[in-house]
Every structure is written in C-alpha cells, then in structure tokens.
DSSP file (Angstrom, degrees, kcal/mol; ACC not computed):
  #  RESIDUE AA STRUCTURE BP1 BP2  ACC     N-H-->O    O-->H-N    N-H-->O    O-->H-N    TCO  KAPPA ALPHA  PHI   PSI    X-CA   Y-CA   Z-CA
    1    1 A M              0   0    0      0, 0.0     2,-0.3     0, 0.0    51,-0.2   0.000 360.0 360.0 360.0 138.2    5.1   10.7  -11.1
    2    2 A Y  E     -A   51   0A   0     49,-2.7    49,-2.8    51,-0.1     2,-0.4  -0.885 360.0-148.9-123.9 155.8    3.9   11.0   -7.4
    3    3 A Y  E     -AB  50  19A   0     16,-3.2    16,-2.1    -2,-0.3     2,-0.5  -0.956  14.9-157.8-129.9 142.1    6.0   10.9   -4.3
    4    4 A A  E     +AB  49  18A   0     45,-2.0    45,-2.3    -2,-0.4     2,-0.3  -0.980  38.1 179.8-107.2 131.2    5.6    9.7   -0.7
    5    5 A Y  E     -AB  48  17A   0     12,-3.1    12,-2.2    -2,-0.5     2,-0.4  -0.893  32.3-147.5-138.3 161.5    8.1   11.6    1.3
    6    6 A I  E     -AB  47  16A   0     41,-2.9    40,-2.9    -2,-0.3    41,-1.6  -0.996  18.4-164.4-128.0 124.6    9.6   12.3    4.7
    7    7 A L  E     -AB  45  15A   0      8,-3.0     8,-2.3    -2,-0.4     2,-0.5  -0.805   7.4-148.7-105.1 150.5   10.9   15.7    5.7
    8    8 A K  E     -AB  44  14A   0     36,-2.5    36,-2.0    -2,-0.3     6,-0.2  -0.982  15.2-155.7-120.6 129.2   13.1   16.4    8.6
    9    9 A G    >   -     0   0    0      4,-2.3     3,-2.1    -2,-0.5    32,-0.2  -0.361  36.5 -94.2 -97.2 177.2   12.9   19.8   10.4
   10   10 A K  T 3  S+     0   0    0     30,-2.2    31,-0.1     1,-0.3    33,-0.1   0.706 124.6  61.1 -64.0 -19.0   15.3   21.8   12.5
   11   11 A D  T 3  S-     0   0    0     29,-0.3    -1,-0.3     2,-0.1     3,-0.1   0.325 115.4-116.7 -87.9   7.3   13.8   20.2   15.6
   12   12 A N  S <  S+     0   0    0     -3,-2.1     2,-0.2     1,-0.3    -2,-0.1   0.674  74.4 129.1  63.3  20.2   14.9   16.7   14.2
   13   13 A R        -     0   0    0     27,-0.1    -4,-2.3     1,-0.0     2,-0.3  -0.672  54.7-120.9 -99.3 161.2   11.3   15.6   13.9
   14   14 A Y  E     -B    8   0A   0     -2,-0.2     2,-0.4    -6,-0.2    -6,-0.2  -0.748  14.8-160.6-107.5 149.3    9.8   14.1   10.8
   15   15 A Y  E     -B    7   0A   0     -8,-2.3    -8,-3.0    -2,-0.3     2,-0.4  -0.998  12.3-154.5-125.4 129.8    6.9   15.1    8.6
   16   16 A Y  E     +B    6   0A   0     -2,-0.4     2,-0.3   -10,-0.2   -10,-0.2  -0.863  28.4 138.6-107.8 138.1    5.3   12.6    6.3
   17   17 A G  E     -B    5   0A   0    -12,-2.2   -12,-3.1    -2,-0.4     2,-0.3  -0.947  36.5-133.3-160.0 179.7    3.4   13.5    3.1
   18   18 A S  E     +B    4   0A   0     -2,-0.3     2,-0.3   -14,-0.3   -14,-0.2  -0.987  29.9 149.7-144.3 151.0    2.7   12.8   -0.5
   19   19 A C  E     -B    3   0A   0    -16,-2.1   -16,-3.2    -2,-0.3     3,-0.2  -0.954  47.7-117.3-165.0 176.8    2.6   15.0   -3.6
   20   20 A Q  S    S+     0   0    0     -2,-0.3     2,-0.6     1,-0.3    -1,-0.1   0.788 104.9  38.2 -97.2 -36.3    3.2   15.2   -7.3
   21   21 A D     >  -     0   0    0      1,-0.2     4,-2.3   -18,-0.1    -1,-0.3  -0.897  65.2-174.1-121.0 100.6    6.0   17.7   -7.4
   22   22 A L  H  > S+     0   0    0     -2,-0.6     4,-2.5     1,-0.2     5,-0.2   0.881  83.1  50.9 -65.7 -41.1    8.4   17.2   -4.5
   23   23 A E  H  > S+     0   0    0      1,-0.2     4,-2.1     2,-0.2    -1,-0.2   0.925 113.0  46.1 -63.3 -43.9   10.6   20.2   -5.2
   24   24 A K  H  > S+     0   0    0      2,-0.2     4,-2.1     1,-0.2    -2,-0.2   0.896 112.5  50.8 -65.4 -40.3    7.6   22.5   -5.3
   25   25 A R  H  X S+     0   0    0     -4,-2.3     4,-2.2     2,-0.2    -2,-0.2   0.901 109.1  50.8 -65.6 -41.3    6.1   21.0   -2.1
   26   26 A L  H  X S+     0   0    0     -4,-2.5     4,-2.7     1,-0.2    -1,-0.2   0.912 109.4  51.3 -61.6 -42.3    9.4   21.3   -0.2
   27   27 A A  H  X S+     0   0    0     -4,-2.1     4,-1.4     1,-0.2    -2,-0.2   0.903 108.0  52.5 -61.3 -41.1    9.5   25.0   -1.3
   28   28 A T  H  <>S+     0   0    0     -4,-2.1     5,-1.9     2,-0.2     6,-0.4   0.913 110.9  47.3 -61.0 -43.5    6.0   25.5    0.0
   29   29 A H  H ><5S+     0   0    0     -4,-2.2     3,-1.5     1,-0.2     5,-0.4   0.939 112.7  48.6 -61.9 -47.1    6.9   24.0    3.4
   30   30 A N  H 3<5S+     0   0    0     -4,-2.7    -1,-0.2     1,-0.3    -2,-0.2   0.656 103.4  60.9 -73.5 -14.9   10.0   26.1    3.6
   31   31 A Q  T 3<5S-     0   0    0     -4,-1.4    -1,-0.3    -3,-0.2    -2,-0.2   0.482 116.1-113.5 -85.1  -3.5    8.1   29.3    2.8
   32   32 A G  T < 5S+     0   0    0     -3,-1.5    -3,-0.2    -4,-0.3    -2,-0.1   0.681  80.6 126.5  82.3  18.4    6.0   28.8    5.9
   33   33 A K      < +     0   0    0     -5,-1.9     2,-0.6     4,-0.1    -4,-0.2   0.490  54.3  77.0 -88.2  -3.8    2.8   28.1    3.9
   34   34 A V  S >> S-     0   0    0     -6,-0.4     3,-1.4    -5,-0.4     4,-1.0  -0.939  72.1-150.8-110.5 116.0    2.1   24.8    5.7
   35   35 A K  G >4 S+     0   0    0     -2,-0.6     3,-0.6     1,-0.3     4,-0.4   0.853  91.7  53.0 -55.2 -42.7    0.7   25.3    9.2
   36   36 A S  G 34 S+     0   0    0      1,-0.2    -1,-0.3     2,-0.1     3,-0.0   0.665 120.0  32.4 -73.6 -14.9    2.1   22.1   10.7
   37   37 A T  G X4 S+     0   0    0     -3,-1.4     3,-1.9     1,-0.1     4,-0.3   0.377  86.0 105.0-118.2   2.7    5.7   22.7    9.6
   38   38 A K  G X< S+     0   0    0     -4,-1.0     3,-0.6    -3,-0.6    -2,-0.1   0.853  88.2  38.3 -54.7 -40.8    5.8   26.5    9.7
   39   39 A Y  G 3  S+     0   0    0     -4,-0.4    -1,-0.3     1,-0.2    -2,-0.1   0.266 107.0  66.5 -97.6  12.2    7.9   26.7   12.9
   40   40 A R  G <  S+     0   0    0     -3,-1.9   -30,-2.2   -30,-0.1   -29,-0.3   0.238  84.2 169.6-112.6  10.6   10.1   23.7   12.0
   41   41 A R    <   +     0   0    0     -3,-0.6     2,-0.1    -4,-0.3   -32,-0.1  -0.382  43.5  54.2 -73.0 150.6   11.8   25.4    9.1
   42   42 A P  S    S-     0   0    0      0, 0.0     2,-0.3     0, 0.0   -32,-0.3   0.527  72.9-175.7 -80.3 151.6   14.1   24.8    7.4
   43   43 A L        -     0   0    0    -17,-0.2     2,-0.3   -34,-0.2   -34,-0.2  -0.850   6.3-164.1-110.6 149.0   13.0   21.4    6.3
   44   44 A V  E     -A    8   0A   0    -36,-2.0   -36,-2.5    -2,-0.3     2,-0.6  -0.946  32.4-101.3-128.8 152.4   15.0   19.0    4.1
   45   45 A V  E     +A    7   0A   0     -2,-0.3   -38,-0.2   -38,-0.2     3,-0.1  -0.633  39.0 175.5 -72.9 118.8   14.0   15.9    2.2
   46   46 A H  E     -     0   0A   0    -40,-2.9     2,-0.3    -2,-0.6   -39,-0.2   0.804  64.5 -10.8 -92.8 -36.0   15.1   13.0    4.4
   47   47 A Y  E     +A    6   0A   0    -41,-1.6   -41,-2.9     2,-0.0    -1,-0.4  -0.974  62.2 177.0-162.4 146.8   13.6   10.1    2.3
   48   48 A F  E     -A    5   0A   0     -2,-0.3     2,-0.3   -43,-0.2   -43,-0.2  -0.991  12.7-156.9-153.0 159.0   11.2    9.6   -0.6
   49   49 A E  E     -A    4   0A   0    -45,-2.3   -45,-2.0    -2,-0.3     2,-0.3  -0.981  20.0-130.7-133.4 146.2    9.7    7.0   -2.9
   50   50 A K  E     -A    3   0A   0     -2,-0.3     2,-0.3   -47,-0.2   -47,-0.2  -0.742  24.0-178.1-100.0 146.1    8.3    7.3   -6.4
   51   51 A F  E     -A    2   0A   0    -49,-2.8   -49,-2.7    -2,-0.3     3,-0.0  -0.967  31.8-134.5-140.4 155.5    4.9    6.0   -7.5
   52   52 A A  S    S+     0   0    0     -2,-0.3     2,-0.3   -51,-0.2    -1,-0.1   0.800  89.2  40.4 -79.2 -30.4    3.0    5.9  -10.8
   53   53 A T  S  > S-     0   0    0      1,-0.1     4,-1.7   -51,-0.1     5,-0.1  -0.852  75.0-126.5-123.8 157.3   -0.4    6.9   -9.2
   54   54 A R  H  > S+     0   0    0     -2,-0.3     4,-2.5     1,-0.2     5,-0.2   0.882 110.1  55.8 -64.2 -39.9   -1.5    9.4   -6.6
   55   55 A S  H  > S+     0   0    0      1,-0.2     4,-2.4     2,-0.2    -1,-0.2   0.871 105.6  51.4 -65.4 -36.5   -3.4    6.6   -4.7
   56   56 A E  H  > S+     0   0    0      2,-0.2     4,-2.1     1,-0.2    -1,-0.2   0.929 111.5  47.4 -63.9 -44.7   -0.2    4.5   -4.4
   57   57 A A  H  X S+     0   0    0     -4,-1.7     4,-2.2     1,-0.2    -2,-0.2   0.904 112.8  49.0 -63.6 -41.4    1.7    7.5   -3.0
   58   58 A F  H  X S+     0   0    0     -4,-2.5     4,-2.4     2,-0.2    -1,-0.2   0.906 109.3  51.9 -66.0 -41.4   -1.1    8.3   -0.5
   59   59 A R  H  X S+     0   0    0     -4,-2.4     4,-2.0     1,-0.2    -1,-0.2   0.895 110.0  49.6 -60.5 -39.7   -1.3    4.7    0.7
   60   60 A R  H  X S+     0   0    0     -4,-2.1     4,-2.6     2,-0.2    -1,-0.2   0.895 108.6  52.7 -67.9 -38.7    2.5    4.7    1.3
   61   61 A E  H  X S+     0   0    0     -4,-2.2     4,-1.6     1,-0.2    -2,-0.2   0.933 109.9  48.6 -58.7 -46.0    2.2    8.0    3.2
   62   62 A M  H  X S+     0   0    0     -4,-2.4     4,-0.6     1,-0.2    -1,-0.2   0.861 109.4  53.1 -63.8 -35.5   -0.5    6.4    5.4
   63   63 A F  H >< S+     0   0    0     -4,-2.0     3,-1.4     1,-0.2     6,-0.6   0.937 106.3  52.4 -63.3 -46.3    1.7    3.4    5.9
   64   64 A F  H 3< S+     0   0    0     -4,-2.6    -1,-0.2     1,-0.3    -2,-0.2   0.856 109.2  51.2 -56.8 -34.9    4.6    5.6    7.1
   65   65 A K  H 3< S+     0   0    0     -4,-1.6    -1,-0.3    -5,-0.2    -2,-0.2   0.579  97.4  86.5 -81.2 -10.1    2.2    7.2    9.6
   66   66 A S  S <X S-     0   0    0     -3,-1.4     4,-2.5    -4,-0.6     5,-0.2  -0.407  90.1-112.9 -86.2 165.4    1.1    3.8   11.0
   67   67 A I  H  > S+     0   0    0      2,-0.2     4,-2.5     1,-0.2     5,-0.2   0.886 119.9  52.3 -65.0 -37.9    2.8    1.9   13.8
   68   68 A D  H  > S+     0   0    0      2,-0.2     4,-2.3     1,-0.2    -1,-0.2   0.899 110.5  48.4 -63.5 -39.7    3.8   -0.8   11.2
   69   69 A G  H  > S+     0   0    0     -6,-0.6     4,-3.0     2,-0.2    -2,-0.2   0.906 110.0  51.4 -65.9 -42.1    5.3    1.8    9.0
   70   70 A Y  H  X S+     0   0    0     -4,-2.5     4,-2.2    -7,-0.3    -2,-0.2   0.929 111.8  46.9 -59.5 -46.0    7.2    3.4   11.9
   71   71 A L  H  X S+     0   0    0     -4,-2.5     4,-2.5     2,-0.2    -1,-0.2   0.885 112.7  49.7 -64.8 -38.3    8.6    0.0   12.8
   72   72 A W  H  X S+     0   0    0     -4,-2.3     4,-2.0     2,-0.2    -2,-0.2   0.932 110.2  50.0 -65.8 -45.3    9.6   -0.7    9.2
   73   73 A L  H  <>S+     0   0    0     -4,-3.0     5,-2.7     1,-0.2     6,-1.1   0.884 113.1  47.6 -60.3 -38.7   11.3    2.8    8.8
   74   74 A R  H ><5S+     0   0    0     -4,-2.2     3,-1.3    -5,-0.2    -1,-0.2   0.912 110.1  51.4 -68.0 -42.8   13.2    2.0   12.0
   75   75 A S  H 3<5S+     0   0    0     -4,-2.5    -2,-0.2     1,-0.3    -1,-0.2   0.819 111.5  47.6 -65.8 -29.2   14.2   -1.5   10.9
   76   76 A Q  T 3<5S-     0   0    0     -4,-2.0    -1,-0.3    -5,-0.1    -2,-0.2   0.437 112.2-123.7 -87.7  -0.9   15.5    0.0    7.6
   77   77 A E  T < 5S+     0   0    0     -3,-1.3    -3,-0.2    -4,-0.2    -2,-0.1   0.831  74.1 128.5  59.0  36.3   17.4    2.7    9.5
   78   78 A I      <       0   0    0     -5,-2.7    -4,-0.2    -6,-0.2    -5,-0.1   0.830 360.0 360.0 -84.9 -38.1   15.6    5.4    7.6
   79   79 A I              0   0    0     -6,-1.1    -5,-0.2    -9,-0.2    -6,-0.1   0.348 360.0 360.0-122.3 360.0   14.5    7.2   10.8
C-alpha cells in the first residue's frame, strides 16, 4: 500500500508527499530528518489517500502540488 499525504505544521502550512509507510514517514518528519520540514515541527497528518502502486501515489502527490490540485483541495475543503 502506498500513500499520498498532506502534513500540517505548527506554522499552519502544508507539506505534500508520498510514501509506503505513512506512520514511519511522519516519525521521520517529526524527528527533524527532513530538511524542508525540520523547523515546522510538530507535523500532523492532515489528509491522505491510499493507492496500490507507488506511481499512482506519486502522481497524486504531483496533482496536489499543481494549481488544479490546489483548487480541488480547496473546493473539497481539505485545505
């Protein structure tokens, strides 16, 4: 199982990513091992979707990062 996820940091900003083990990835972020989120800890899982393949999860991550994805996330009141 693979995940496309959105984390929310203490600064109320969002981080978009994809991974195979969501709990382990969140722990890595919160331990300060990810440069882009190191100073935004603690982070919490704000939203996620499950996928069967890594490529599907990555495509969804890229969608979240696009303007169309941003507009979709806003229309669904996810962010």
